[in-house]
C-alpha positions as CSV (number, residue, x, y, z in Angstrom):
1,M,-0.1,-0.1,0.6
2,F,2.7,2.2,1.0
3,S,5.7,0.7,-1.2
4,N,5.9,3.5,-3.1
5,I,5.6,6.5,-0.8
6,F,9.5,7.6,-0.5
7,E,10.0,7.5,-4.0
8,G,11.3,10.5,-5.9
9,K,11.4,12.0,-2.7
10,K,14.5,13.8,-1.9
11,V,14.8,12.8,2.0
12,L,17.2,14.3,3.7
13,I,19.0,13.1,7.3
14,T,21.1,14.1,10.4
15,G,22.8,11.7,12.1
16,H,23.0,8.7,8.6
17,T,26.0,8.2,9.8
18,G,25.5,7.0,13.3
19,F,23.4,3.8,14.3
20,K,20.2,4.7,13.3
21,G,20.4,7.2,10.7
22,S,22.6,5.3,8.5
23,W,20.0,2.2,8.9
24,L,17.7,4.8,7.9
25,A,19.3,5.4,5.2
26,I,19.7,2.1,3.9
27,W,16.1,1.5,4.2
28,L,14.9,5.0,2.4
29,S,17.5,4.6,-0.8
30,E,16.0,1.3,-1.1
31,L,12.5,2.5,-0.7
32,G,13.7,4.6,-4.2
33,A,14.2,7.4,-2.2
34,D,17.2,10.8,-3.1
35,V,18.6,10.0,0.2
36,F,21.5,12.9,1.2
37,G,23.1,12.7,4.8
38,F,24.3,15.5,6.9
39,A,26.7,14.1,9.8
40,L,29.7,14.4,11.2
41,A,32.2,11.5,9.9
42,P,32.1,7.9,11.2
43,E,34.2,7.2,13.8
44,R,35.8,3.5,13.5
45,K,36.1,1.3,10.4
46,E,33.0,-0.7,11.6
47,D,30.5,1.7,11.7
48,N,27.3,0.2,9.8
49,F,28.0,3.7,7.9
50,T,31.1,2.7,6.9
51,S,30.8,-1.1,6.2
52,C,27.8,-0.8,4.6
53,N,29.3,1.6,1.6
54,L,26.8,4.2,2.3
55,K,28.7,7.1,1.4
56,N,28.9,6.1,-1.7
57,I,25.0,4.7,-2.0
58,I,23.5,8.1,-0.7
59,N,24.6,11.5,-1.4
60,H,27.0,12.0,1.7
61,S,27.4,15.9,3.3
62,T,29.6,16.0,6.5
63,G,29.2,18.5,9.0
64,D,28.4,19.4,12.8
65,I,24.5,20.0,13.4
66,K,25.8,23.0,16.0
67,D,26.8,24.6,12.1
68,L,23.7,26.3,11.7
69,N,25.6,28.4,8.7
70,S,26.1,24.9,7.3
71,I,22.5,23.3,7.2
72,T,21.4,25.6,6.7
73,K,23.1,25.8,3.4
74,L,23.0,22.3,2.7
75,F,18.5,22.1,2.7
76,D,19.2,25.0,0.5
77,L,20.4,23.2,-1.8
78,V,19.1,20.3,-1.5
79,K,15.5,21.2,-1.5
80,P,13.8,18.2,0.6
81,D,10.7,16.9,0.3
82,I,11.3,15.0,4.2
83,A,13.3,15.2,6.8
84,F,14.8,13.3,9.7
85,H,16.2,14.6,12.8
86,L,19.0,11.9,14.4
87,A,22.2,13.7,14.7
88,A,23.1,13.2,18.1
89,Q,25.1,12.9,21.0
90,S,23.6,10.0,22.1
91,L,26.0,8.1,24.8
92,V,24.4,8.5,28.6
93,I,28.0,8.4,30.0
94,K,29.8,11.0,28.1
95,S,27.4,13.3,28.6
96,Y,28.6,13.0,32.4
97,K,32.0,13.5,30.7
98,D,31.2,16.7,28.7
99,P,27.7,18.0,29.7
100,H,28.1,21.8,27.4
101,E,28.1,19.1,24.1
102,T,25.5,17.2,25.3
103,F,23.1,19.7,25.5
104,S,25.0,22.3,22.4
105,T,24.3,19.3,20.2
106,N,20.9,17.7,21.2
107,I,19.4,21.3,22.0
108,M,21.0,23.9,19.6
109,G,21.2,21.0,17.2
110,T,17.9,20.6,17.2
111,V,17.1,23.7,16.8
112,N,18.6,24.2,14.1
113,F,17.1,21.4,12.3
114,F,13.6,23.0,12.3
115,E,15.5,26.6,11.2
116,A,16.4,24.9,8.3
117,V,13.1,23.4,7.9
118,R,10.9,26.7,9.1
119,Q,13.7,28.3,6.0
120,T,13.0,25.4,3.3
121,P,9.4,25.5,1.3
122,S,10.3,21.7,-0.1
123,V,10.2,20.3,3.2
124,K,6.3,19.1,3.3
125,V,7.1,16.6,6.4
126,A,9.7,16.8,9.0
127,I,10.3,14.0,12.1
128,N,12.5,14.7,14.7
129,V,14.2,11.0,16.6
130,T,14.6,10.5,20.1
131,S,15.0,8.2,22.2
132,D,12.9,6.7,25.1
133,K,15.9,8.1,27.5
134,C,13.1,11.5,27.2
135,Y,10.8,10.2,29.3
136,K,9.9,10.3,33.2
137,N,12.6,6.8,34.8
138,N,9.4,5.3,35.7
139,E,11.4,1.9,36.0
140,W,9.1,0.1,34.0
141,Y,9.4,-3.6,32.1
142,W,7.1,-1.9,28.9
143,G,8.1,0.8,26.7
144,Y,6.8,4.1,27.5
145,R,4.7,6.2,25.3
146,E,4.4,9.6,23.7
147,N,2.0,10.8,26.2
148,D,4.0,9.6,29.4
149,P,5.9,12.2,31.3
150,L,9.0,13.7,30.0
151,G,12.0,13.7,32.5
152,G,15.6,13.6,32.8
153,K,17.8,13.6,35.6
154,D,20.9,12.7,33.8
155,P,22.6,14.9,30.8
156,Y,22.0,13.2,27.9
157,S,18.0,12.0,28.7
158,A,17.4,16.1,30.4
159,S,19.0,17.0,27.1
160,K,16.3,14.3,25.0
161,S,13.4,15.6,26.9
162,A,14.1,19.6,26.1
163,S,14.1,17.9,22.4
164,E,11.3,16.5,22.8
165,I,10.0,19.7,23.9
């Protein structure tokens, strides 16, 4: 029913060198989308982005989501139909070691993404991907739902809650 919804669409993904972003880029490419990525360079040769040779499958751009000028220039150049935001500092332990980087990337990076979306009339859909860590931790055995209260006692969780807001 929806098998061709992405066919021929320009899709821009921030964070396409990360775990989730690389798999999303592969999937959308397989569905016929013209995929454009914007992210930091992959950290290791074992990363999915590198292992799958994704730089030769999609339109790959290296940049930092904290740089508003770079992301808005790419949006202006690509004129995407759909935009996915997955760029983030995604490690709880690292958030304790460098909370400034975590908040800068996860909050201002999200602001920059949505500012680029706001300035790009071609974008019809924008999706912000966060984490279950954005919810108040109730130590439940089941997954959280979108109507559960936001929370965050550590820098990572707090930054993802702010990103949701």
